[in-house]
C-alpha positions in Angstrom: -38.9 3.2 13.3 -39.2 2.9 17.1 -40.0 6.6 18.3 -38.4 6.3 21.7 -35.1 5.1 20.0 -35.4 8.0 17.5 -36.4 10.7 19.7 -33.0 9.5 22.1 -30.7 9.8 18.9 -32.1 13.2 17.8 -31.6 14.4 21.5 -27.7 13.5 21.1 -27.4 14.4 17.5 -24.8 15.3 16.2 -22.7 12.9 17.9 -19.0 13.9 18.3 -17.2 10.6 16.8 -18.6 12.0 13.4 -16.0 14.3 12.4 -16.6 16.2 9.1 -20.1 16.6 9.5 -21.9 20.0 8.6 -21.6 22.7 11.3 -22.0 26.5 11.7 -18.8 27.9 9.8 -16.7 30.7 11.0 -14.2 31.8 8.5 -10.6 31.0 9.7 -11.9 29.2 12.7 -13.8 26.5 11.4 -11.8 23.7 9.9 -13.0 22.9 6.3 -12.3 18.6 6.4 -11.2 17.3 3.0 -13.9 14.9 3.5 -16.2 13.3 6.2 -19.2 11.1 6.3 -22.6 12.0 4.9 -24.9 10.5 7.8 -27.9 11.5 9.8 -30.2 10.2 12.4 -31.1 7.1 10.1 -27.7 5.5 10.3 -27.4 5.8 14.1 -30.8 4.3 14.3 -30.1 1.4 12.0 -27.0 0.6 14.1 -28.7 0.7 17.2 -31.9 -1.0 16.1 -29.8 -3.7 14.3 -27.6 -4.0 18.0 -30.7 -4.3 20.0 -33.5 -5.9 17.8 -31.4 -7.7 15.4 -30.5 -11.6 15.4 -26.8 -11.2 14.7 -23.9 -9.2 16.3 -21.5 -10.6 13.6 -22.2 -10.8 10.1 -25.9 -11.7 9.6 -28.9 -10.6 7.7 -28.1 -6.9 7.4 -24.8 -7.7 6.0 -26.5 -10.0 3.4 -28.8 -7.3 2.7 -26.0 -4.9 2.0 -24.1 -7.3 -0.3 -27.2 -7.8 -2.8 -27.8 -4.0 -2.7 -23.8 -3.3 -3.3 -23.5 -6.1 -5.8 -26.2 -4.6 -7.8 -24.9 -1.0 -7.5 -21.6 -1.7 -9.1 -22.8 -4.1 -11.9 -21.6 -7.7 -10.2 -23.5 -10.7 -9.2 -22.2 -11.1 -5.8 -20.4 -8.9 -3.1 -18.5 -10.1 0.0 -18.4 -7.8 2.8 -15.3 -7.2 4.9 -14.0 -5.3 7.9 -12.0 -2.9 5.9 -11.4 -1.9 2.3 -7.5 -2.9 2.8 -8.9 -6.3 3.9 -10.9 -6.6 0.6 -7.8 -5.9 -1.2 -5.8 -8.6 0.4 -8.7 -11.1 -0.1 -8.9 -10.4 -3.8 -5.0 -11.0 -4.3 -5.3 -14.0 -2.0 -8.0 -15.6 -4.0 -5.4 -15.6 -7.0 -3.9 -18.4 -4.9 -6.7 -20.4 -4.3 -6.4 -24.2 -5.7 -10.0 -24.0 -6.6 -9.2 -20.7 -8.8 -6.0 -20.0 -10.5 -3.4 -21.6 -8.3 -0.9 -19.0 -8.7 2.1 -19.0 -6.8 4.8 -17.0 -8.7 3.4 -14.4 -10.8 3.9 -10.4 -11.4 1.2 -8.1 -11.0 1.3 -4.6 -12.8 0.4 -1.8 -10.5 1.5 2.1 -10.5 4.2 2.7 -8.5 2.2 6.1 -7.1 -0.9 5.8 -4.7 -1.8 4.2 -1.4 0.1 1.1 -0.2 -2.8 -1.3 0.4 -3.0 -1.7 -3.4 0.8 -2.8 -3.6 0.8 -4.6 0.0 -1.3 -7.4 -0.7 0.8 -8.4 -3.8 3.8 -8.7 -1.5 1.9 -10.1 1.0 0.7 -13.0 -1.1 4.4 -13.6 -2.5 3.9 -12.0 -5.8 5.9 -9.7 -7.7 4.5 -5.9 -7.9 5.6 -5.1 -11.8 5.7 -1.2 -11.2 4.7 1.3 -14.0 4.5 5.0 -13.9 1.7 7.3 -14.1 0.6 10.0 -16.7 0.2 13.4 -15.4 -2.8 14.0 -17.1 -5.3 11.6 -15.2 -2.6 10.7 -12.5 -3.5 6.8 -13.2 -1.1 4.3 -14.3 0.6 4.9 -17.9 -1.0 2.1 -20.2 2.0 2.5 -22.8 4.3 1.4 -20.0 2.0 -1.4 -18.9 2.2 -2.8 -22.7 5.9 -2.4 -22.9 6.7 -4.0 -19.5 4.4 -7.3 -19.7 6.3 -10.3 -19.2 5.1 -13.9 -19.4 5.1 -14.0 -15.7 2.6 -11.0 -15.6 -1.2 -12.3 -15.1 -3.1 -9.4 -13.8 -3.2 -5.7 -13.4 -4.2 -4.1 -10.2 -5.0 -0.5 -9.6 -7.1 2.2 -8.1 -9.1 4.7 -10.3 -7.3 7.8 -8.9 -9.7 10.1 -6.9 -12.6 8.4 -9.2 -11.1 9.3 -12.3 -10.7 6.3 -14.6 -8.0 5.8 -17.1 -9.1 4.8 -20.9 -11.3 1.5 -20.0 -11.7 0.9 -23.4 -7.9 0.6 -24.2 -7.4 -1.1 -20.7 -10.2 -4.0 -21.1 -8.9 -4.3 -24.9 -5.3 -5.1 -23.2 -6.4 -7.3 -20.8 -8.3 -9.5 -23.3 -5.5 -9.4 -25.8 -2.8 -10.5 -23.2 -4.9 -12.6 -21.0 -4.6 -10.7 -18.2 -7.1 -10.5 -15.0 -8.4 -6.8 -13.8 -8.2 -6.3 -10.3 -10.2 -3.1 -9.8 -9.8 -1.2 -6.8 -12.7 1.5 -6.6 -12.0 2.8 -3.2 -12.3 6.5 -4.3 -14.5 5.7 -7.3 -18.0 4.6 -6.1 -20.5 6.2 -8.1 -18.3 6.5 -11.0 -18.7 5.1 -14.5 -17.4 4.6 -17.9 -19.8 4.8 -20.9 -22.7 4.0 -18.5 -21.0 0.7 -16.9 -20.3 1.5 -13.1 -16.4 1.5 -12.0 -16.2 -1.7 -9.9 -18.1 -3.6 -12.7 -15.1 -4.1 -14.9 -12.9 -6.3 -13.0 -13.1 -10.1 -12.6 -12.9 -8.8 -8.9 -13.3 -5.6 -7.5 -12.9 -4.0 -4.3 -14.3 -0.9 -2.2 -13.7 0.7 0.9 -16.3 2.3 3.4 -13.6 4.0 5.7 -15.4 7.6 7.0 -13.6 9.7 4.5 -15.1 7.6 1.4 -18.2 7.9 -0.7 -20.1 6.1 1.9 -19.0 4.8 5.0 -20.1 2.0 7.6 -17.4 3.3 10.1 -14.8 0.6 8.5 -15.9 -1.7 6.0 -15.1 -3.0 2.4 -16.4 -5.4 -0.3 -15.0 -7.8 -2.6 -17.4 -8.1 -5.9 -17.4 -10.5 -8.4 -20.0 -12.0 -11.0 -18.2 -15.4 -10.6 -19.7 -17.6 -8.1 -16.6 -19.7 -7.9 -14.7 -16.5 -6.9 -17.0 -15.5 -4.5 -17.2 -19.0 -2.5 -13.6 -18.7 -2.2 -13.3 -14.9 -1.4 -15.9 -15.6 1.2 -14.0 -18.6 2.5 -10.9 -16.7 2.9 -13.1 -13.8 4.6 -14.3 -16.4 6.9 -11.7 -18.5 8.4 -10.9 -20.6 5.3 -14.0 -22.8 6.1 -15.7 -24.8 3.3 -19.4 -24.0 4.3 -21.0 -21.2 2.5 -23.9 -20.6 4.4 -24.5 -16.8 4.6 -27.0 -15.0 6.8 -30.2 -16.9 8.2 -29.0 -19.9 6.0 -26.6 -20.4 9.2 -29.9 -21.4 11.0 -30.7 -24.1 8.4 -30.8 -27.6 9.9 -28.8 -29.0 7.1 -27.3 -25.7 5.7 -27.2 -24.3 2.2 -25.7 -27.5 0.7 -28.5 -29.7 2.2 -26.1 -32.3 3.7 -24.3 -30.2 6.6 -23.0 -33.4 8.6 -21.7 -35.6 6.2 -18.2 -37.5 4.8 -16.6 -34.3 4.0 -12.7 -35.5 4.5 -11.5 -37.6 1.7 -8.6 -39.2 4.0 -11.2 -40.1 6.8 -14.0 -41.7 4.5 -16.1 -43.3 7.2 -16.4 -40.1 9.5 -19.3 -37.7 9.5 -18.3 -34.1 10.2 -20.0 -30.9 10.5 -19.4 -28.9 7.3 -19.0 -25.9 9.3 -15.8 -27.2 10.7 -14.2 -28.2 7.1 -11.5 -25.8 5.8 -10.5 -25.4 2.2 -8.7 -22.4 2.4 -5.9 -20.8 4.4 -8.0 -18.2 5.5 -8.4 -15.1 7.9 -11.3 -13.6 10.0 -12.0 -10.2 8.3 -15.9 -10.3 8.7 -17.7 -7.2 9.5 -20.3 -6.5 12.3 -24.2 -7.0 11.1 -24.7 -3.1 12.3 -22.0 -2.3 9.7 -24.5 -3.8 7.1 -27.5 -1.9 8.4 -25.5 1.3 8.2 -24.1 0.4 4.5 -28.1 -0.3 3.4 -29.0 3.2 4.6 -26.1 4.6 3.0 -26.4 3.2 -0.3 -29.7 5.2 -0.6 -27.9 8.6 -0.6 -25.2 7.8 -3.1 -26.9 9.3 -6.2 -27.1 12.7 -4.1 -23.7 12.2 -3.0 -22.3 11.7 -6.5 -24.3 14.8 -7.5 -22.9 16.8 -4.8 -19.3 15.7 -5.5 -19.4 16.3 -9.2 -20.7 19.8 -8.5 -17.9 20.8 -6.1 -15.3 19.7 -8.4 -16.7 21.6 -11.1 -16.8 24.9 -8.9 -13.1 24.3 -8.3 -12.4 23.4 -11.9 -14.0 26.8 -12.8 -11.4 28.6 -10.4 -8.2 26.7 -11.2 -8.7 26.8 -15.0 -8.1 30.6 -14.9 -4.6 29.9 -13.9 -3.1 27.4 -16.5 0.3 28.6 -16.1 0.5 27.8 -12.3 -1.6 24.5 -12.1 -2.3 21.5 -13.9 -5.7 19.9 -13.1 -6.9 16.1 -13.8 -9.5 16.0 -16.4 -12.0 13.2 -17.0 -12.0 11.4 -20.0 -15.3 12.1 -22.2 -16.7 8.8 -21.7 -16.3 8.8 -17.7 -19.0 10.3 -15.3 -16.8 10.9 -12.3 -17.9 11.0 -8.7 -14.9 12.7 -7.7 -13.2 12.0 -4.3 -11.1 15.0 -4.3 -10.0 17.8 -6.6 -6.3 17.1 -7.7 -4.1 20.1 -8.5 -0.3 19.3 -9.5 1.6 22.9 -8.9 3.6 23.8 -12.1 5.2 26.9 -11.5 8.5 27.9 -10.1 6.6 31.1 -8.1 5.5 28.9 -5.3 5.8 25.1 -4.0 3.0 22.8 -3.3 4.2 22.8 0.4 4.0 26.4 0.5 0.6 26.5 -0.8 -0.7 23.5 1.3 0.8 24.9 4.7 -1.0 28.4 3.8 -4.5 26.6 3.2 -3.8 24.4 6.4 -2.9 27.5 8.7 -6.5 29.2 7.0 -8.2 26.0 8.4 -8.6 24.4 4.9 -7.7 20.8 4.8 -5.6 19.4 1.9 -4.1 16.0 1.3 -1.4 14.7 -0.7 -1.7 12.3 -3.9 -1.5 9.6 -1.2 1.7 8.2 -0.5 2.9 9.6 -3.8 5.9 7.4 -5.2 5.9 4.5 -2.9 9.8 3.6 -3.4 10.3 6.7 -1.4 8.9 5.1 1.8 11.3 2.8 3.8 8.6 0.1 3.7 9.0 -0.4 -0.1 12.6 1.5 -1.0 14.0 -2.2 -1.5 11.7 -2.8 -4.7 13.4 -0.1 -7.0 14.8 3.1 -7.7 12.1 6.0 -7.4 13.5 8.2 -9.9 13.2 5.4 -12.5 9.5 6.6 -12.4 9.8 10.6 -13.1 6.0 11.3 -13.2 5.5 9.9 -9.9 8.5 11.8 -8.3 6.6 15.0 -9.9 3.4 14.2 -8.2 5.2 13.4 -5.0 6.8 16.9 -4.8 4.0 18.6 -6.6 0.4 17.4 -6.4 -2.4 17.7 -3.9 -6.0 17.6 -3.6 -8.7 19.4 -2.0 -12.0 17.9 -0.8 -15.1 17.8 -2.4 -17.2 16.6 0.3 -21.1 16.9 0.1 -20.9 18.4 3.2 -18.7 21.5 1.7 -21.1 24.4 1.5 -21.0 27.4 -1.0 -20.0 29.7 1.6 -17.1 27.4 2.4 -16.0 26.9 -1.1 -16.2 30.6 -1.5 -13.8 31.0 1.5 -11.1 28.4 -0.1 -11.2 30.2 -3.5 -10.7 33.6 -1.6 -7.9 32.3 0.4 -6.4 30.7 -3.0 -6.8 34.1 -4.7 -5.1 35.9 -1.6 -2.2 33.2 -1.9 -1.5 33.8 -5.6 -1.8 37.5 -5.8 0.9 37.4 -3.0 3.2 35.6 -5.2 
C-alpha cells in the first residue's frame, strides 16, 4: 500500500457518506441502523489506488478479478459483474430470450407474490408472465405446494429470492425443477454466505444473481453479479451487459491485437461476406450498458475477504434476537431455518400474531427509540399501484398477513452487544405496557 494515500485516508476516516458504520452509542439518541457497510480504510484505499494507478476506469482487471473470486465463492464457474443487483436480475431474465440460448418469447415464470419488486419487474419487462404463488408463513418463502399445483405447459422457470438469506427446502425445489424441466433462476441478493447441505446459495440456479447495495452482506457501493457454470450463458449475459456486442474480451484481453477469439478483424457479417469488420462492433444481442466501474471490482475483492466474518456475526446476532423472541410465542412468529440450512441472515424477521398490539404500533415505538426496522419489503406486490392490474391480492392470504404484520430487525455485523441489549430492553418495555 502507498503509505501517503493510506495516511490521508486515515486522516479523513470515517467518511460521512458511509451510513451505518459503528459510532459512539448514546441510548435513545444514536440511530441503530438495520444494516450498513462493513468497510474500513482498506476499501477506500483500493478504490482510490485503482482510480489513480489502475489502467481502467470502466470495467477492467479488478472487475475481472472480482468476478473470478465471486464465482468460486458461490460455487459457479463464471460471474459477470453489473452495476446493480436489479440489473443482474434484468440480465438473467433477458438471457432467456436469447436466440443463442432458449429463445423464449411467451412463457410463464413462477414467482412469489410477496417480496421485492425487482424479482418480478424483469419478468414483465421481458414480455413474460409472472405466475404468482403465495408464501408460507414458517419461512416466508414461496409455497412449494402451490408451485406444484399451479404449473402449466407455459411454465419454464422459477425465480425467487431466498428471504432474508433463509432458503426454502432446496432438496424439494431442485427435485421439482428436474421433474418438471424448469429452469431455476436464483436471486441471492440477501443470501450471500448462506448454504444448503454445504452447497452455497447462488450455486443451485442455472443462473444466480447477487446485489452489492450498501445494506447487503458485502457492498461495492452499488453493484451486482450474474453467475453460472454454463459458458454459453456467461457469453450471452456478458453480451447483454456490454451493449449486446459479440466480442467477449474481458479485462486486459481487450488490449490484445487480435482479441480473445484470435481473429478480431474478420468477415463477421454473413450478409456482407466480403467485408472485414472489427469484432468489437458486431452485435448479437439487443443489449444494455450495465457495466460497473473498475474501482467497484477492487472494493469487491477486499469485501469478499471479510465475508466469513460477516456471516459469523450475522448468525450470532440472529441467535441473540431468537433467544429473546422465543420467550413470547403467544405474541410473535419468528422464521426458523431448515436443519440443512446454514443461514447468513440479512435480518431478523418477526410476524406479530397477537391482538394486543399491531406491527405498526411496535415499529413506530422502535423507530421513535432510534431503532430502525424494515417491512417485509413490498409485502404483497398486488397491493401496489404498479402491479395491481396483475391480480387480486386477497387471493394470497399469507402475503396479505405479512404485509400487515411482518417486519424485520437488523442483524448487521456493525451491531454491538450494547445496542442489542438496548433494543431488547425497548422491546420488553413495549410488551410490558400492553
